[in-house]
N, C-alpha and C positions, 0 to 999 in steps of 0.2 A: 210403197211409200214409207218414209221414216216418221216416227212420232216426234213432234216438235216439243222438246222439253226445255229448250233454251228460253229462259225468261225474256231475254232481249228480243228474240224473234217474236214472241207473243206480244210484247210491249209495242213493237212496230206495227202490229195488226189492230191496235186499239185506237180508235178515232173519237174525236169529240164532234158530235152532230146533234143539233137542236139542244145544245147544252148538256148532253149526256155522253158518257163514255160508252162506246158501242164497238161491236165486232161485226164484220160483214159476213154474210152467209158463205161466200166462196172461200174466204180465209178459214172459217171454221171447218168447212168441208175438207180442206187440205189438212188441217190439224187432225181431224177425226178419221182421215183416210177413207172418205166416202166421196161420191160425186155430189156436187152442189144440188143437182136435181133430186137425188135421194134424200139429202138432208131436208130440203124444202118439202118433199112429199111427206116425210115423217112429221114435220111440223104441221102441215095442213091436215093430216089425219088426227092431230091432237091440238087443234086451235084453241080449245078451252084452257090449255095449259099456258097460253101466251097472250095475255092481255096487252093493251097498247103500251103500257110502261115496261113490258118485257121485250117487245119486238115491234118494229114498224117498217114500212116500205119506204125506200128513198125516192125522192122526186127527181126529175131530170137535172135540175140545177145541182143537187147534192151528188148525183152520179157523175156529172161533169167535174165538179170540184174534186172528187176522189179519183177522177180519170178512170172510171169503170167503163169499159167498152159497151157501146150500144150499136154494134154493127148490124146492118140489115141482112147480111149473109151469114146467119148462124149465130150471131152474137145475142146478147140479152135484148129482149124486146120490152121488158118492163123493169121497174126499179128493183134493185137488190133488196133483200130483207136484211135488216141489221138487228142485232140482239144486244140488249143492255146486260149489265152484270147478272141481274136476276134471270133474264132470258137465257143466258149461257148456262147458268146453274140448272135451269129447267130442262135444257137440252139433254142432260145426262139421264133424265127419266124417260125421255123419248127415244134416244139412241142407246140401246141397251147392250152395248158391247164393252168388253174390257178396255179396248182402246179408248172408247169414248169416256169411260170412267177415269182413266189415267190422265188423258188430255184435259178433261174438265178440272181435275185437281190442280194441274199446272196453271190453267187459266185463272182459277179462283185465287191461287196464291199470287199471281201477277196482279190481279185487281186489288187484292189486299195490300200488296207492296206499293202500288201506285197511290192508294188512298193514304197510306202512312207517309209517303213522300209529300203529298199535298198538305197533310196536316203539319208535317215538319216545316214545310215552306211557309205556311201561314204563321206558325209560331215564330220562325226566324224573322218574318216581315214585321210582326208585332214587336219583337225584341229590338230590331233595328230602329223602328219608329220611336220607341222609348229612349233608346240610346241617343238618337238624334235630338230629341226634345231635351234630354238632360244635358247634353253637350252644349246646346244653344244657351240654356240657362247659365251654365258654368262660364262660357265665354262672355256673356253679358256682364256677369259679376266681375270677371277679371278686367274687362275693359273699363268698367265704371271705376274700379279701384285704381287702375293706371291713370285715368283722367284726374282722380282726386290727388294722387301722388304728384302728377305733373303740375297741378295748380299750387300745391304746397311748396314745391321746390323752385318754381319760377319766381324770380325776384319781382316785387311790387314796385313799379316805377311811378313817380308822380306824373299826372296828366300834362302839366305845363313844363316839362323838363326841356332842357336845351338838347336839340338833336345833333347827332354827330354824323358827318358825311358831306358829300358834295352838294346834295340837294337840300340845303339849309334854308328853307323859306319859312321863317317864323316871325 
């Protein structure tokens, strides 16, 4: 198997579940060039390294949402394990191969890149909101001034003036 160094490939393996960005055990196993079973065994031998905010098991609804197979003939019988950014970082201490180290560095860089994109998006959203607010104020001032100019240049006619036209009912 080839080590996945392509950031886009790793980004496509990051999901948002229960409000957290996570990676699925089977995707991580592919990246680390190990079997999913071997990855999960290493994690089980070191459960004290993986509190609930580092790793959790998917329920059936989440598995269905992600379209992870639960086939009765050799497929998964229980929910996949998913790892948060901290859990992925902890995997490098559990999987002690050079491949795991290099893949882990790529994954951490991807998480960092995603975090910076989210921060930039939030900043842009704030700037757009400010721009919209300022533009609304500016247009309000412009239209008020136009109304004032319109009142100034419109001739003032006496209320009892003689009307011109076909419907002259005075």
